[in-house]
C-alpha positions as protocol buffer text, in pm:
chain_id: "A"
residue {
  index: 1
  type: UNK
  ca { x: 11225 y: -19239 z: 495 }
}
residue {
  index: 2
  type: UNK
  ca { x: 11406 y: -19459 z: 243 }
}
residue {
  index: 3
  type: UNK
  ca { x: 11618 y: -19163 z: 135 }
}
residue {
  index: 4
  type: UNK
  ca { x: 11708 y: -19079 z: 495 }
}
residue {
  index: 5
  type: UNK
  ca { x: 11808 y: -19438 z: 565 }
}
residue {
  index: 6
  type: UNK
  ca { x: 12027 y: -19444 z: 257 }
}
residue {
  index: 7
  type: UNK
  ca { x: 12194 y: -19118 z: 360 }
}
residue {
  index: 8
  type: UNK
  ca { x: 12252 y: -19252 z: 713 }
}
residue {
  index: 9
  type: UNK
  ca { x: 12402 y: -19572 z: 572 }
}
residue {
  index: 10
  type: UNK
  ca { x: 12630 y: -19387 z: 332 }
}
residue {
  index: 11
  type: UNK
  ca { x: 12755 y: -19118 z: 571 }
}
residue {
  index: 12
  type: UNK
  ca { x: 12799 y: -19357 z: 864 }
}
residue {
  index: 13
  type: UNK
  ca { x: 13002 y: -19618 z: 681 }
}
residue {
  index: 14
  type: UNK
  ca { x: 13199 y: -19370 z: 472 }
}
residue {
  index: 15
  type: UNK
  ca { x: 13275 y: -19152 z: 775 }
}
residue {
  index: 16
  type: UNK
  ca { x: 13420 y: -19444 z: 971 }
}
residue {
  index: 17
  type: UNK
  ca { x: 13622 y: -19563 z: 671 }
}
residue {
  index: 18
  type: UNK
  ca { x: 13755 y: -19210 z: 621 }
}
residue {
  index: 19
  type: UNK
  ca { x: 13885 y: -19201 z: 978 }
}
residue {
  index: 20
  type: UNK
  ca { x: 14049 y: -19541 z: 929 }
}
residue {
  index: 21
  type: UNK
  ca { x: 14208 y: -19430 z: 602 }
}
residue {
  index: 22
  type: UNK
  ca { x: 14344 y: -19103 z: 738 }
}
residue {
  index: 23
  type: UNK
  ca { x: 14493 y: -19287 z: 1035 }
}
residue {
  index: 24
  type: UNK
  ca { x: 14661 y: -19558 z: 827 }
}
residue {
  index: 25
  type: UNK
  ca { x: 14776 y: -19337 z: 539 }
}
residue {
  index: 26
  type: UNK
  ca { x: 14880 y: -19054 z: 770 }
}
residue {
  index: 27
  type: UNK
  ca { x: 15076 y: -19294 z: 988 }
}
residue {
  index: 28
  type: UNK
  ca { x: 15245 y: -19456 z: 688 }
}
residue {
  index: 29
  type: UNK
  ca { x: 15369 y: -19118 z: 563 }
}
residue {
  index: 30
  type: UNK
  ca { x: 15490 y: -18999 z: 907 }
}
residue {
  index: 31
  type: UNK
  ca { x: 15846 y: -19131 z: 963 }
}
residue {
  index: 32
  type: UNK
  ca { x: 15874 y: -19310 z: 1297 }
}
residue {
  index: 33
  type: UNK
  ca { x: 15508 y: -19270 z: 1386 }
}
residue {
  index: 34
  type: UNK
  ca { x: 15394 y: -19518 z: 1652 }
}
residue {
  index: 35
  type: UNK
  ca { x: 15022 y: -19604 z: 1646 }
}
residue {
  index: 36
  type: UNK
  ca { x: 15046 y: -19763 z: 1991 }
}
residue {
  index: 37
  type: UNK
  ca { x: 15203 y: -19465 z: 2164 }
}
residue {
  index: 38
  type: UNK
  ca { x: 15092 y: -19155 z: 1971 }
}
residue {
  index: 39
  type: UNK
  ca { x: 14766 y: -18966 z: 1932 }
}
residue {
  index: 40
  type: UNK
  ca { x: 14586 y: -18965 z: 1597 }
}
residue {
  index: 41
  type: UNK
  ca { x: 14587 y: -18583 z: 1617 }
}
residue {
  index: 42
  type: UNK
  ca { x: 14966 y: -18585 z: 1592 }
}
residue {
  index: 43
  type: UNK
  ca { x: 14926 y: -18674 z: 1224 }
}
residue {
  index: 44
  type: UNK
  ca { x: 14768 y: -18333 z: 1161 }
}
residue {
  index: 45
  type: UNK
  ca { x: 14971 y: -18137 z: 1414 }
}
residue {
  index: 46
  type: UNK
  ca { x: 15153 y: -17815 z: 1338 }
}
residue {
  index: 47
  type: UNK
  ca { x: 15489 y: -17916 z: 1191 }
}
residue {
  index: 48
  type: UNK
  ca { x: 15386 y: -18276 z: 1111 }
}
residue {
  index: 49
  type: UNK
  ca { x: 15520 y: -18402 z: 774 }
}
residue {
  index: 50
  type: UNK
  ca { x: 15180 y: -18380 z: 602 }
}
residue {
  index: 51
  type: UNK
  ca { x: 14985 y: -18204 z: 875 }
}
residue {
  index: 52
  type: UNK
  ca { x: 14772 y: -17977 z: 660 }
}
residue {
  index: 53
  type: UNK
  ca { x: 14681 y: -18258 z: 421 }
}
residue {
  index: 54
  type: UNK
  ca { x: 14576 y: -18486 z: 706 }
}
residue {
  index: 55
  type: UNK
  ca { x: 14373 y: -18202 z: 856 }
}
residue {
  index: 56
  type: UNK
  ca { x: 14194 y: -18073 z: 546 }
}
residue {
  index: 57
  type: UNK
  ca { x: 14170 y: -18395 z: 345 }
}
residue {
  index: 58
  type: UNK
  ca { x: 14132 y: -18630 z: 641 }
}
residue {
  index: 59
  type: UNK
  ca { x: 13985 y: -18483 z: 960 }
}
residue {
  index: 60
  type: UNK
  ca { x: 13753 y: -18230 z: 796 }
}
residue {
  index: 61
  type: UNK
  ca { x: 13574 y: -18467 z: 553 }
}
residue {
  index: 62
  type: UNK
  ca { x: 13555 y: -18736 z: 823 }
}
residue {
  index: 63
  type: UNK
  ca { x: 13402 y: -18490 z: 1068 }
}
residue {
  index: 64
  type: UNK
  ca { x: 13148 y: -18365 z: 815 }
}
residue {
  index: 65
  type: UNK
  ca { x: 13046 y: -18720 z: 726 }
}
residue {
  index: 66
  type: UNK
  ca { x: 13001 y: -18829 z: 1088 }
}
residue {
  index: 67
  type: UNK
  ca { x: 12813 y: -18507 z: 1170 }
}
residue {
  index: 68
  type: UNK
  ca { x: 12585 y: -18582 z: 875 }
}
residue {
  index: 69
  type: UNK
  ca { x: 12532 y: -18937 z: 1004 }
}
residue {
  index: 70
  type: UNK
  ca { x: 12432 y: -18798 z: 1343 }
}
residue {
  index: 71
  type: UNK
  ca { x: 12163 y: -18590 z: 1173 }
}
residue {
  index: 72
  type: UNK
  ca { x: 12040 y: -18850 z: 924 }
}
residue {
  index: 73
  type: UNK
  ca { x: 12054 y: -19127 z: 1183 }
}
residue {
  index: 74
  type: UNK
  ca { x: 11846 y: -18922 z: 1424 }
}
residue {
  index: 75
  type: UNK
  ca { x: 11591 y: -18850 z: 1152 }
}
residue {
  index: 76
  type: UNK
  ca { x: 11576 y: -19210 z: 1025 }
}
residue {
  index: 77
  type: UNK
  ca { x: 11580 y: -19403 z: 1354 }
}
residue {
  index: 78
  type: UNK
  ca { x: 11278 y: -19435 z: 1585 }
}
residue {
  index: 79
  type: UNK
  ca { x: 11265 y: -19108 z: 1778 }
}
residue {
  index: 80
  type: UNK
  ca { x: 11291 y: -19080 z: 2157 }
}
residue {
  index: 81
  type: UNK
  ca { x: 11458 y: -18864 z: 2420 }
}
residue {
  index: 82
  type: UNK
  ca { x: 11732 y: -19124 z: 2462 }
}
residue {
  index: 83
  type: UNK
  ca { x: 11803 y: -19152 z: 2089 }
}
residue {
  index: 84
  type: UNK
  ca { x: 11805 y: -18774 z: 2054 }
}
residue {
  index: 85
  type: UNK
  ca { x: 12059 y: -18736 z: 2334 }
}
residue {
  index: 86
  type: UNK
  ca { x: 12263 y: -19021 z: 2189 }
}
residue {
  index: 87
  type: UNK
  ca { x: 12281 y: -18871 z: 1841 }
}
residue {
  index: 88
  type: UNK
  ca { x: 12369 y: -18534 z: 1991 }
}
residue {
  index: 89
  type: UNK
  ca { x: 12660 y: -18716 z: 2157 }
}
residue {
  index: 90
  type: UNK
  ca { x: 12766 y: -18858 z: 1819 }
}
residue {
  index: 91
  type: UNK
  ca { x: 12752 y: -18506 z: 1673 }
}
residue {
  index: 92
  type: UNK
  ca { x: 12970 y: -18375 z: 1958 }
}
residue {
  index: 93
  type: UNK
  ca { x: 13218 y: -18656 z: 1894 }
}
residue {
  index: 94
  type: UNK
  ca { x: 13232 y: -18568 z: 1524 }
}
residue {
  index: 95
  type: UNK
  ca { x: 13292 y: -18199 z: 1599 }
}
residue {
  index: 96
  type: UNK
  ca { x: 13625 y: -18311 z: 1743 }
}
residue {
  index: 97
  type: UNK
  ca { x: 13742 y: -18409 z: 1393 }
}
residue {
  index: 98
  type: UNK
  ca { x: 13628 y: -18076 z: 1250 }
}
residue {
  index: 99
  type: UNK
  ca { x: 13794 y: -17889 z: 1533 }
}
residue {
  index: 100
  type: UNK
  ca { x: 14121 y: -18071 z: 1467 }
}
residue {
  index: 101
  type: UNK
  ca { x: 14125 y: -17911 z: 1123 }
}
residue {
  index: 102
  type: UNK
  ca { x: 14096 y: -17553 z: 1240 }
}
residue {
  index: 103
  type: UNK
  ca { x: 14284 y: -17600 z: 1568 }
}
residue {
  index: 104
  type: UNK
  ca { x: 14566 y: -17850 z: 1511 }
}
residue {
  index: 105
  type: UNK
  ca { x: 14761 y: -17952 z: 1816 }
}
residue {
  index: 106
  type: UNK
  ca { x: 15121 y: -17844 z: 1863 }
}
residue {
  index: 107
  type: UNK
  ca { x: 15382 y: -18085 z: 1731 }
}
residue {
  index: 108
  type: UNK
  ca { x: 15372 y: -18398 z: 1948 }
}
residue {
  index: 109
  type: UNK
  ca { x: 15046 y: -18283 z: 2112 }
}
residue {
  index: 110
  type: UNK
  ca { x: 15218 y: -18270 z: 2454 }
}
residue {
  index: 111
  type: UNK
  ca { x: 15365 y: -17916 z: 2477 }
}
residue {
  index: 112
  type: UNK
  ca { x: 15485 y: -17770 z: 2806 }
}
residue {
  index: 113
  type: UNK
  ca { x: 15360 y: -17429 z: 2695 }
}
residue {
  index: 114
  type: UNK
  ca { x: 15053 y: -17495 z: 2477 }
}
residue {
  index: 115
  type: UNK
  ca { x: 14956 y: -17253 z: 2206 }
}
residue {
  index: 116
  type: UNK
  ca { x: 14602 y: -17116 z: 2164 }
}
residue {
  index: 117
  type: UNK
  ca { x: 14547 y: -17375 z: 1890 }
}
residue {
  index: 118
  type: UNK
  ca { x: 14650 y: -17657 z: 2124 }
}
residue {
  index: 119
  type: UNK
  ca { x: 14417 y: -17535 z: 2399 }
}
residue {
  index: 120
  type: UNK
  ca { x: 14123 y: -17506 z: 2158 }
}
residue {
  index: 121
  type: UNK
  ca { x: 14209 y: -17846 z: 2009 }
}
residue {
  index: 122
  type: UNK
  ca { x: 14176 y: -18005 z: 2351 }
}
residue {
  index: 123
  type: UNK
  ca { x: 13857 y: -17818 z: 2442 }
}
residue {
  index: 124
  type: UNK
  ca { x: 13680 y: -17900 z: 2116 }
}
residue {
  index: 125
  type: UNK
  ca { x: 13771 y: -18268 z: 2127 }
}
residue {
  index: 126
  type: UNK
  ca { x: 13727 y: -18322 z: 2499 }
}
residue {
  index: 127
  type: UNK
  ca { x: 13346 y: -18312 z: 2515 }
}
residue {
  index: 128
  type: UNK
  ca { x: 13298 y: -18584 z: 2253 }
}
residue {
  index: 129
  type: UNK
  ca { x: 13546 y: -18812 z: 2426 }
}
residue {
  index: 130
  type: UNK
  ca { x: 13414 y: -18751 z: 2778 }
}
residue {
  index: 131
  type: UNK
  ca { x: 13055 y: -18822 z: 2677 }
}
residue {
  index: 132
  type: UNK
  ca { x: 13136 y: -19114 z: 2444 }
}
residue {
  index: 133
  type: UNK
  ca { x: 13063 y: -19393 z: 2697 }
}
residue {
  index: 134
  type: UNK
  ca { x: 12735 y: -19228 z: 2802 }
}
residue {
  index: 135
  type: UNK
  ca { x: 12646 y: -19162 z: 2437 }
}
residue {
  index: 136
  type: UNK
  ca { x: 12683 y: -19529 z: 2351 }
}
residue {
  index: 137
  type: UNK
  ca { x: 12490 y: -19638 z: 2659 }
}
residue {
  index: 138
  type: UNK
  ca { x: 12202 y: -19406 z: 2573 }
}
residue {
  index: 139
  type: UNK
  ca { x: 12194 y: -19530 z: 2215 }
}
residue {
  index: 140
  type: UNK
  ca { x: 12203 y: -19890 z: 2335 }
}
residue {
  index: 141
  type: UNK
  ca { x: 11912 y: -19829 z: 2571 }
}
residue {
  index: 142
  type: UNK
  ca { x: 11723 y: -19653 z: 2294 }
}
residue {
  index: 143
  type: UNK
  ca { x: 11785 y: -19932 z: 2041 }
}
residue {
  index: 144
  type: UNK
  ca { x: 11609 y: -20182 z: 2269 }
}
residue {
  index: 145
  type: UNK
  ca { x: 11281 y: -20040 z: 2140 }
}
residue {
  index: 146
  type: UNK
  ca { x: 11378 y: -20028 z: 1773 }
}
residue {
  index: 147
  type: UNK
  ca { x: 11231 y: -20307 z: 1556 }
}
residue {
  index: 148
  type: UNK
  ca { x: 11477 y: -20598 z: 1528 }
}
residue {
  index: 149
  type: UNK
  ca { x: 11758 y: -20400 z: 1691 }
}
residue {
  index: 150
  type: UNK
  ca { x: 11824 y: -20614 z: 1999 }
}
residue {
  index: 151
  type: UNK
  ca { x: 12174 y: -20689 z: 1874 }
}
residue {
  index: 152
  type: UNK
  ca { x: 12240 y: -20318 z: 1824 }
}
residue {
  index: 153
  type: UNK
  ca { x: 12133 y: -20249 z: 2182 }
}
residue {
  index: 154
  type: UNK
  ca { x: 12375 y: -20514 z: 2313 }
}
residue {
  index: 155
  type: UNK
  ca { x: 12651 y: -20369 z: 2097 }
}
residue {
  index: 156
  type: UNK
  ca { x: 12577 y: -20029 z: 2249 }
}
residue {
  index: 157
  type: UNK
  ca { x: 12633 y: -20167 z: 2600 }
}
residue {
  index: 158
  type: UNK
  ca { x: 12954 y: -20342 z: 2498 }
}
residue {
  index: 159
  type: UNK
  ca { x: 13099 y: -20040 z: 2319 }
}
residue {
  index: 160
  type: UNK
  ca { x: 13004 y: -19816 z: 2612 }
}
residue {
  index: 161
  type: UNK
  ca { x: 13226 y: -20030 z: 2834 }
}
residue {
  index: 162
  type: UNK
  ca { x: 13514 y: -20041 z: 2586 }
}
residue {
  index: 163
  type: UNK
  ca { x: 13489 y: -19665 z: 2528 }
}
residue {
  index: 164
  type: UNK
  ca { x: 13508 y: -19609 z: 2904 }
}
residue {
  index: 165
  type: UNK
  ca { x: 13814 y: -19836 z: 2922 }
}
residue {
  index: 166
  type: UNK
  ca { x: 13983 y: -19631 z: 2651 }
}
residue {
  index: 167
  type: UNK
  ca { x: 13885 y: -19301 z: 2813 }
}
residue {
  index: 168
  type: UNK
  ca { x: 14026 y: -19403 z: 3152 }
}
residue {
  index: 169
  type: UNK
  ca { x: 14368 y: -19471 z: 2996 }
}
residue {
  index: 170
  type: UNK
  ca { x: 14367 y: -19161 z: 2773 }
}
residue {
  index: 171
  type: UNK
  ca { x: 14661 y: -19005 z: 2954 }
}
residue {
  index: 172
  type: UNK
  ca { x: 14948 y: -18848 z: 2754 }
}
residue {
  index: 173
  type: UNK
  ca { x: 15195 y: -19005 z: 2998 }
}
residue {
  index: 174
  type: UNK
  ca { x: 15060 y: -19356 z: 2935 }
}
residue {
  index: 175
  type: UNK
  ca { x: 15304 y: -19550 z: 2714 }
}
residue {
  index: 176
  type: UNK
  ca { x: 15021 y: -19698 z: 2505 }
}
residue {
  index: 177
  type: UNK
  ca { x: 14794 y: -19395 z: 2490 }
}
residue {
  index: 178
  type: UNK
  ca { x: 14756 y: -19451 z: 2116 }
}
residue {
  index: 179
  type: UNK
  ca { x: 14597 y: -19788 z: 2183 }
}
residue {
  index: 180
  type: UNK
  ca { x: 14363 y: -19634 z: 2439 }
}
residue {
  index: 181
  type: UNK
  ca { x: 14253 y: -19364 z: 2196 }
}
residue {
  index: 182
  type: UNK
  ca { x: 14197 y: -19613 z: 1917 }
}
residue {
  index: 183
  type: UNK
  ca { x: 13988 y: -19834 z: 2145 }
}
residue {
  index: 184
  type: UNK
  ca { x: 13769 y: -19534 z: 2225 }
}
residue {
  index: 185
  type: UNK
  ca { x: 13747 y: -19429 z: 1861 }
}
residue {
  index: 186
  type: UNK
  ca { x: 13674 y: -19783 z: 1742 }
}
residue {
  index: 187
  type: UNK
  ca { x: 13397 y: -19815 z: 2001 }
}
residue {
  index: 188
  type: UNK
  ca { x: 13212 y: -19510 z: 1872 }
}
residue {
  index: 189
  type: UNK
  ca { x: 13281 y: -19565 z: 1503 }
}
residue {
  index: 190
  type: UNK
  ca { x: 13199 y: -19936 z: 1529 }
}
residue {
  index: 191
  type: UNK
  ca { x: 12855 y: -19858 z: 1669 }
}
residue {
  index: 192
  type: UNK
  ca { x: 12803 y: -19594 z: 1402 }
}
residue {
  index: 193
  type: UNK
  ca { x: 12875 y: -19846 z: 1126 }
}
residue {
  index: 194
  type: UNK
  ca { x: 12647 y: -20105 z: 1288 }
}
residue {
  index: 195
  type: UNK
  ca { x: 12366 y: -19850 z: 1321 }
}
residue {
  index: 196
  type: UNK
  ca { x: 12416 y: -19732 z: 964 }
}
residue {
  index: 197
  type: UNK
  ca { x: 12389 y: -20090 z: 838 }
}
residue {
  index: 198
  type: UNK
  ca { x: 12079 y: -20148 z: 1053 }
}
residue {
  index: 199
  type: UNK
  ca { x: 11912 y: -19841 z: 905 }
}
residue {
  index: 200
  type: UNK
  ca { x: 12013 y: -19950 z: 556 }
}
residue {
  index: 201
  type: UNK
  ca { x: 11856 y: -20291 z: 610 }
}
residue {
  index: 202
  type: UNK
  ca { x: 11539 y: -20128 z: 739 }
}
residue {
  index: 203
  type: UNK
  ca { x: 11521 y: -19937 z: 413 }
}
residue {
  index: 204
  type: UNK
  ca { x: 11573 y: -20255 z: 212 }
}
residue {
  index: 205
  type: UNK
  ca { x: 11309 y: -20442 z: 409 }
}
residue {
  index: 206
  type: UNK
  ca { x: 11055 y: -20163 z: 382 }
}
residue {
  index: 207
  type: UNK
  ca { x: 10757 y: -20234 z: 153 }
}
């Protein structure tokens, strides 16, 4: 159990930090990139200045780490139907990062005539985003029964609401769609980090 908790802590925190790093570094090396108005996927798009590097050195490792957290978190946390469904939702969300590697969006991510890669990019990432609010709600409800995790349950409810707010505004025509996407991403990744820390503390407190 201690090993599983340590793995959940490491993969959860590192996965979230990896996403943050790829977003900041990718944006800094993309001339004219606007975090408020552009999708994160545009950093790894076909034709982007460092698209393949962002995809293979950014999205892929981040996706693998968050997928690993979904597995280790499920194994380490108190088990229930709600927690199982919640961690499946986290896994689906993480698959979006992996999918972005193999199916980068077209340059700008808003093509009039989307390529096969663009279509697959949207399909792979859509499920994780659509289910993100429900995923966080399920995990919050589940955490109510975890020892000393009342704060994590409340955070689950809060992030479910913020994720829904981001999802509602996730429209390519919205001038601040980048903000909306980052709110959604931060909601999921923030809960992941909090859960990872909770599991790490459980390990530390274990006899």
